[in-house]
Residue, then its C-alpha position, 0 to 999 in steps of 0.5 A: x500500500x502506497x499512501x500520500x499524506x498531504x497538506x498537514x503540519x509535519x512535526x517530527x521532534x527527532x528531526x527538528x521539523x515543524x513545517x507543512x510537508x507531505x509524507x509518502x509511505x510505501x511497504x510500511x516505511x516512510x519513503x520520502x518527506x516533502x516531495x514524492x519519490x520518482x514514479x510514486x503513485x499513491x493507492x490512497x491519499x489522506x488529506x491532513x489539512x488543519x491537522x498535525x502529522x507527527x510520529x506515532x506516540x510511544x508509551x512507556x507503561x501500558x497494562x494490556x491485562x493479558x495474560x490472566x486479567x481478561x475480565x479487566x481488559x483484553x488485548x483487542x480492546x486495549x489495542x483499539x484504545x492505543x490506535x484511537x489514542x495515536x499510540x503505535x509503540x508501548x511497553x507493558x509491565x510484567x505484572x500479568x498473571x502469571x508474571x512475565x518471568x518465562x520466555x514462553x509467556x513473553x513469546x505468547x504475548x508477542x505472538x498475540x500482538x503480531x496483528x495488522x493494526x496492533x501497536x508494537x508491544x515491548x514487554x518488560x520482563x520480571x526481574x525476579x521469579x513470580x515478582x516475589x523478590x527472591x530468585x532472579x529470572x533468566x534475563x538473557x533468555x527473556x531478552x531473547x524472547x523479546x523483553x526490552x528491560x526488566x523490572x518489578x512493576x509495583x512489587x518491591x525487592x525487600x532484600x537489598x542483596x537480591x536487588x544488588x545481584x539482579x542489577x549486577x546480572x543486568x549490568x553484565x549483559x547491559x540490560x536496562x532495569x526499570x524500577x518503581x521506587x517505594x519503601x515497602x514498610x513506609x508505604x505499608x497499608x497506605x492509600x494516599x499521600x501523607x499530608x493534610x488531605x489524607x489526615x482530614x479524610x482519615x486515610x492512611x498515608x504514604x510519605x514522600x520519603x517512602x519514594x526517596x529512601x527507595x531511590x537512594x538505595x537504587x541509585x547507590x546500587x546503580x553506582x556500584x554495579x554500573x547498570x542502566x537504571x530507569x526510575x518509573x513514575x516518580x511522584x515527588x520534587x525531592x525524587x527528581x532532585x536526587x535523580x538530577x544529582x545522581x546524573x551529575x555524579x555519573x550514574x546512568x539514570x533516566x526517569x518518567x512521570x505519568x500523565x496523572x501526576x502531571x495534572x493532579x494532586x492529593x487535593x483531587x482525592x478530597x471527595x474520596x474519588x476512587x478513580x484518583x487512587x493511584x500508585x504512587x499516590x498523588x502528591x502535594x501541589x508543589x510536587x506536581x509543579x516541580x514535575x511539570x517543570x522538570x518534564x518541560x526542562x528535560x530533567x524528566x526524560x519522558x511522559x507515560x500514560x501508566x494505563x491500568x484498566x480496572x473493572x467497575x467492581x474493583x473501583x465502585x467501592x470506598x477509596x481505601x478499598x479500591x484497586x489503584x490505577x487509571x485508564x490512560x492510553x487514549x488520554x496521553x496525547x490530550x493531556x500532553x497538549x493540555x500541559x503544553x498549553x498551560x506551560x506555553x511550550x512549543x508543540x514540538x517540545x511537548x510531542x518529543x516527550x511522548x515520541x522520540x524521547x520515550x523511544x530513546x528510553x526504550x531503546x527502540x527505532x521509533x518516534x520519528x518520521x525520518x526516511x526509512x523509518x517504520x510508517x508509524x504516524x499519528x494525525x490529530x486536530x490540535x484545535x479539536x476537543x472531546x469529552x471524556x465519557x465512558x462511551x468515548x473510551x475504547x478501552x475496556x477500563x472506564x476508570x479515569x479521574x478525567x471523566x466528564x472533562x473536555x480535553x484538547x486534541x483529537x486523533x483523526x488517523x493512526x497508521x502502524x507500519x503503513x496500515x491504517x489502524x484507526x480513522x475517525x471523522x472530522 
């Protein structure tokens, strides 16, 4: 299939392009930008007048809920959500059932995801067997099966000797390790940020030090082992300061933040909204502002959706009993645009955090519209908007604190390997 995308505003942060240029696609690849190659005859022309044409989005955290949690979501429903949100590549955490700790499970997931119109799936393998924090997985075999990194999702490794050995093993093969930092004892039984709001509501708190103490341990072991460490979904200003200092001292550390912690704070749980029960918890407004600035300045490497579909039965309960997590694949672009508008950032800078910058963290050849790259493309209306409703979300999970809000940006078309995976009306 040969496709000609014409009249669009092409924004490719990786190439420093922001101009009206046409894009030409053949055999699933970008074959030219600007002028058509000699003899090019399109099978299909897509008129992108009034639209932004950018690389397909790269999401660093999207739970697809397979295998094991199909009652929460299915691969088909979440891939439809990804395409509808302009996401063409995504990393999925290892906390499936069973966890992604065996090559066969990874191969099965990769095989299931090989379908025209499905986003490219990059599994994060389990660092320890069963995510139990005791015995290391065979990382080399998991890597051969398709894992791009190794982590523990929300499950901590309590034994620091096990963590040290895991980082040593990963460093030997130059595998990146992705860890979410939270001290299991300081965070025990907590459901909200340990602050004024939690105290007023009578909710058990999780102090910001639960994150910083864990980060301090991880960074020291990263220094000792030389491993490439990625800290996922940081939530506090103090955490960001520690990571910046670690980089200056020579530690290879990257980090990301979720769309929820970019826009919300602990004030948003004031009415016991279970959709705002998240891991890590929403922090103080000052933390949120520090994360927004850090992302704008590039100190935070990338923005992710932290997509976690949860079934209604697990959310329609009191706040402290609700399963944490929020749906986000379809909201990654709109909430990025909202942040960019509020911060008065160039559109290219904002899109970089969810395209080429995220691809760089993943270590994959994505997030660009350079000639020869895979034809993973997102076309969206920057002036359009949509109301977030249960009906408007393609994800099987309808759990989001943004229900009822109108957000900027509307995806009109998504191409994955040159295949039109989603197309919406004007």
